[in-house]
C-alpha positions in Angstrom: 0.0 0.0 0.0 1.1 3.6 -0.5 2.5 5.5 2.4 2.8 9.1 3.7 4.0 10.7 6.9 1.9 10.7 10.1 2.6 14.4 10.7 4.7 17.4 9.5 8.5 17.4 9.7 10.4 20.6 9.8 14.0 21.1 8.6 16.0 24.4 8.8 19.3 24.9 7.0 21.2 26.5 4.2 21.3 25.9 0.5 24.5 24.4 -0.7 24.8 26.5 -3.8 22.8 29.6 -3.0 24.0 29.9 0.6 20.5 31.1 1.4 18.9 30.1 4.7 15.7 28.0 4.1 12.9 26.4 6.1 11.4 23.2 4.8 8.2 21.6 6.0 7.4 18.1 4.7 3.7 17.5 5.1 1.5 14.3 4.7 -0.5 14.1 1.5 -3.4 12.0 0.3 -3.0 8.8 -1.6 -2.2 9.3 -5.4 -0.9 12.8 -4.7 2.8 11.9 -5.4 5.6 14.3 -4.3 5.1 18.0 -4.9 7.2 21.0 -3.9 5.6 24.4 -3.0 7.5 27.6 -3.0 6.1 29.7 -0.1 7.9 32.8 -1.2 6.2 33.2 -4.6 2.6 33.7 -5.7 0.4 30.7 -5.0 -0.7 30.2 -8.6 2.9 29.5 -9.7 4.2 28.0 -6.5 3.7 24.2 -7.1 6.4 22.1 -8.8 5.9 18.4 -9.5 8.7 16.0 -8.5 9.0 14.5 -11.9 11.8 14.0 -14.4 10.0 16.0 -17.0 10.5 19.1 -15.0 14.3 18.6 -14.5 16.5 21.3 -15.8 20.1 20.5 -16.9 22.7 21.1 -14.3 25.9 19.1 -13.6 26.1 19.8 -9.8 22.6 19.2 -8.6 19.1 18.4 -9.7 16.8 21.3 -10.3 13.1 21.2 -11.1 11.2 24.0 -12.8 7.5 24.4 -13.5 5.9 26.0 -16.6 5.9 29.5 -14.9 9.7 29.3 -14.5 9.6 28.8 -10.7 12.2 26.3 -9.6 13.6 24.3 -6.6 17.2 23.0 -6.7 19.3 20.4 -5.0 16.3 18.1 -4.6 18.2 14.8 -5.0 18.9 14.2 -1.3 15.4 14.8 0.0 14.0 12.7 -3.0 16.4 9.9 -2.0 15.3 10.1 1.6 11.6 9.9 0.6 12.3 7.0 -1.8 14.5 5.2 0.7 11.8 5.4 3.4 9.1 4.3 0.9 7.1 7.6 1.1 4.9 7.9 -1.9 2.9 11.0 -1.1 4.1 14.3 0.5 4.0 18.1 0.0 7.3 19.8 0.6 6.9 23.5 1.4 10.0 25.8 1.4 10.6 29.5 1.6 13.5 29.7 -0.8 14.9 28.4 -4.1 17.0 25.6 -2.8 16.6 22.7 -0.4 18.7 22.8 2.8 21.9 20.8 2.5 21.9 19.7 6.2 25.1 17.7 6.7 25.5 17.0 2.9 23.7 13.6 3.1 20.1 12.4 3.4 20.6 11.3 7.0 18.8 14.2 8.8 15.8 13.8 6.4 15.5 10.1 7.0 15.8 10.6 10.8 13.1 13.2 10.8 10.8 10.9 8.8 11.3 7.9 11.0 10.8 10.0 14.1 7.3 11.0 13.2 6.4 7.6 11.5 4.4 6.6 8.5 0.8 6.2 7.6 -0.3 3.4 5.4 -2.8 4.3 2.8 -5.5 2.2 1.1 -4.2 2.4 -2.5 -1.5 0.0 -4.0 1.9 1.4 -4.9 2.3 1.8 -8.7 5.8 0.6 -9.8 7.7 0.8 -13.0 8.9 -2.6 -14.0 11.8 -2.6 -16.4 11.2 -5.0 -19.3 14.0 -4.2 -21.7 17.5 -2.8 -21.1 17.8 1.0 -21.7 21.2 2.7 -21.6 22.8 6.1 -22.3 26.3 7.5 -22.6 26.9 11.2 -21.8 30.4 12.8 -22.0 32.1 9.6 -20.6 29.3 8.8 -18.2 27.2 5.6 -18.6 23.9 4.7 -17.0 21.5 1.8 -17.7 18.3 0.3 -16.4 17.8 -3.4 -17.0 15.3 -6.1 -16.0 15.8 -7.5 -12.5 13.3 -9.0 -10.0 14.1 -6.4 -7.3 15.7 -3.0 -6.7 19.4 -3.2 -7.3 22.1 -0.6 -7.9 25.7 -1.0 -9.2 27.9 2.0 -9.4 31.5 2.8 -10.3 33.4 6.1 -10.0 36.9 7.2 -11.0 38.4 10.5 -9.7 42.0 11.8 -10.1 42.3 12.6 -6.4 44.0 9.7 -4.6 41.7 10.1 -1.6 38.9 8.9 -3.9 40.4 7.1 -7.0 38.4 4.2 -8.3 35.5 2.9 -6.2 32.7 0.6 -6.9 29.7 -0.8 -4.9 26.7 -3.0 -5.6 23.7 -2.9 -3.3 20.2 -4.4 -3.1 18.1 -1.5 -1.9 15.4 -3.5 0.0 15.1 -4.1 3.7 16.4 -0.7 4.8 19.7 -1.0 2.9 19.4 2.6 1.6 19.1 3.9 5.2 21.8 1.7 6.7 24.4 2.0 3.9 23.8 5.1 1.8 21.8 7.7 3.6 24.6 9.3 5.7 27.1 9.5 2.8 28.0 13.1 2.2 28.4 15.1 -1.0 32.1 15.7 -2.0 34.4 17.8 -4.2 38.0 18.5 -4.9 39.6 21.4 -3.1 40.8 22.7 -6.5 37.2 23.0 -7.6 35.9 25.2 -4.7 37.2 28.5 -6.0 36.0 27.7 -9.5 32.5 26.8 -8.3 32.2 30.0 -6.2 33.4 32.2 -9.1 30.3 30.7 -10.9 28.0 31.5 -8.0 27.9 27.9 -6.8 28.8 26.2 -3.5 28.2 29.5 -1.7 26.8 27.6 1.3 29.4 24.8 1.2 31.6 24.2 4.3 33.4 21.2 5.8 30.3 20.7 7.9 28.2 19.8 4.8 30.6 18.4 2.2 33.7 16.2 2.0 36.6 18.1 0.5 39.6 16.2 -0.8 43.1 17.5 -1.9 45.1 14.8 -3.6 45.4 12.0 -1.0 44.2 14.2 1.9 40.7 14.5 3.2 40.4 18.1 4.7 37.4 17.3 6.9 38.1 16.8 10.6 37.5 13.1 11.2 38.0 12.2 7.5 35.4 10.1 5.6 32.6 8.2 7.2 33.4 5.2 5.0 36.4 4.4 2.9 34.1 4.4 -0.1 31.9 7.3 1.0 32.1 9.0 -2.4 30.6 6.1 -4.4 28.0 5.7 -1.7 27.0 9.3 -2.1 26.8 8.9 -5.9 24.4 6.0 -5.3 22.4 8.2 -3.0 22.1 10.9 -5.7 21.0 8.2 -8.2 18.3 7.0 -5.8 17.0 10.5 -5.6 17.2 11.2 -9.3 15.5 7.9 -10.2 12.7 8.8 -7.7 11.6 11.4 -10.3 10.4 8.5 -12.4 7.0 8.9 -10.7 7.2 5.6 -8.8 9.6 3.0 -7.5 11.6 1.1 -10.2 11.7 -2.7 -10.3 15.0 -3.3 -12.0 18.7 -2.9 -11.9 20.5 0.5 -12.3 24.1 0.5 -13.4 26.1 3.7 -13.3 29.7 4.3 -14.4 31.0 7.8 -13.7 27.3 8.7 -13.9 25.7 11.8 -12.4 22.5 13.9 -12.5 22.6 14.6 -16.2 23.1 11.0 -17.3 20.4 9.7 -15.0 17.9 12.2 -16.2 18.8 11.4 -19.9 18.3 7.7 -18.9 14.8 8.5 -17.7 14.0 10.5 -20.8 15.1 7.5 -23.0 13.2 5.0 -20.8 9.9 6.9 -21.2 10.5 7.3 -25.0 10.4 3.5 -25.2 6.9 2.4 -24.1 7.8 -1.3 -24.6 10.8 -1.1 -22.2 8.7 -0.8 -19.1 5.2 -1.2 -17.7 3.4 0.5 -14.8 1.7 -2.0 -12.5 0.2 -2.3 -9.1 2.8 -3.6 -6.7 2.0 -7.1 -5.3 3.2 -8.4 -2.0 6.3 -10.0 -3.4 7.3 -6.7 -5.2 6.5 -4.7 -2.1 9.2 -6.6 -0.1 11.8 -5.6 -2.8 11.2 -1.8 -2.4 13.7 0.4 -0.5 11.2 1.2 2.3 10.3 -2.4 3.0 11.1 -3.6 6.5 12.5 -0.2 7.5 12.8 0.2 11.3 14.3 2.9 13.7 17.4 0.7 14.3 18.3 1.0 10.7 18.9 4.8 11.0 20.7 4.2 14.2 23.2 2.0 12.4 24.0 4.9 10.0 25.0 7.2 12.9 
């Protein structure tokens, strides 16, 4: 069955790229609503933005959604990953600025907030996208694919010049709280050499060592270092979970990413929906329900990520 929150959850923080303070309220929503954003700082008639791949605007460093009136919300990938990872199908996200709060650079605070208030089961089956044929894209050296698989699985590989990251790979079945336990607290990252470049372009204005991992060659500049040896590839997987959540429902299939990012994943969804025979939308049966990221999730799972 579909799921929403039992009550509102409030998050206060700063936008990673804008540096603007923002308040976010995640509210329960009725079955079949889906996920919507509402900009509280603009006129009501243009304030609503659907969390769907069709409204994604190209950007290399985050995922931004924009409605037909030109109103946008950016850096949505972490909150979308948290919603998907907790199996939340319906919610209204109200914020008073143009960018989601970055919190600690991961999805952990969002997940913790959701689990603290708890979930409400609804009386409508979850609609899932079952992958029937392999779909793949290559974009500027990045590769992403969706292929048939009787569950929700992700395989990812990254390759960065900084020795602190280098080549990393990870494969994970996303069911049974795996997203929360293994991915949700992995933070966004960048090379120290890129910080000045990003800021000269008006980006990363809210970035600090409290909300991003910064590497310089073989060194990790954050006090305490990385949370995992392979934290960067885990974060890339977190991003992909969030970007895939814009498909409009959980995906039954395997995602493969090699040096993939926001652009490649969005291009992959574009290609998937251009091929009607490559997928089907179906009501989720009990067996499929147990394969979804939010299946079997308990409070102890988030404690394991702390």
